[in-house]
N, C-alpha and C positions, 0 to 999 in steps of 0.2 A: 568693638572688637578689631576692626580694620585699622582703626588709630593705633590702637596697642602693637599690633603686628608691625606697622610702618615705623614707630618709634623704637621698637626692639630691633628691627634690621638695621635702622640708622646707627643706634648706639653699638652694634656689634661692628659694623663698618668702621666707625670711628675708632673703636677700640683696636682693630686690627690695623688701621692706617697708623695711629700713634703709638703703637706698641714698641717698646725699646727692643733693639737688636741684642742687648747683652743685659744680664741679670744685675751685674754690679759694674762698679768703676775698676775694680781689679780686672775683670774679663775685658774691659774695653780697652784699659791700659794694655795689657799683655797683647791682645790683637794688633792694637796700632803699632806696637814695637816690633812684633812679629813681621808684620807688612812693611815697615820701615828697613828692617834687616833684608828683606827680599828684593827690595827696590833701590837700595843704597848704590848699587853699581850704576844704574841708569840715572839717577838723580842724586848725586853726592852730597847736596845740600839739605835733603829733606829731614824733617823732625817732627816730633809728636808733641801736642800741647794739650793741656786739660782746660776746658771751659766749664767754669761752675755754673754759669747763669743757664746754659741749655743742657747741662748734664752730658756732655760728650766729651771725647777725644778727638783731636783733629790731627790727620796727618797732612803735612803741608811742605812746600816748596817755597823759600823765601825769596827766591829769584835775586834779581838786582835791586838796589835800594829805591830806585826810582820808579819801580814797577810795583804793580799789587802783588801780594802773596796769592800764590795758586794752591787752593785747598784740593788735595787729591782723593781723600775719603774722610768720612765721619763715621765715628763709632758712638752711637748713642746707648745709654743704660739708662 
């Protein structure tokens, strides 16, 4: 019984940790572009991009070509 409860708690915790923030790609896309419109004055070059492999939209600042891209936020679905 203890082992069952232990695995049940572990599985619930893992489900909560890896639960997506949005129910669909459309919702994540809308939120990314909404955040972009709010931050465009502070970061004029920011943009949103869709990553199919990780199922998320990424809000990023491309910076200068010789520097790494700065990821501002991720919107997982």
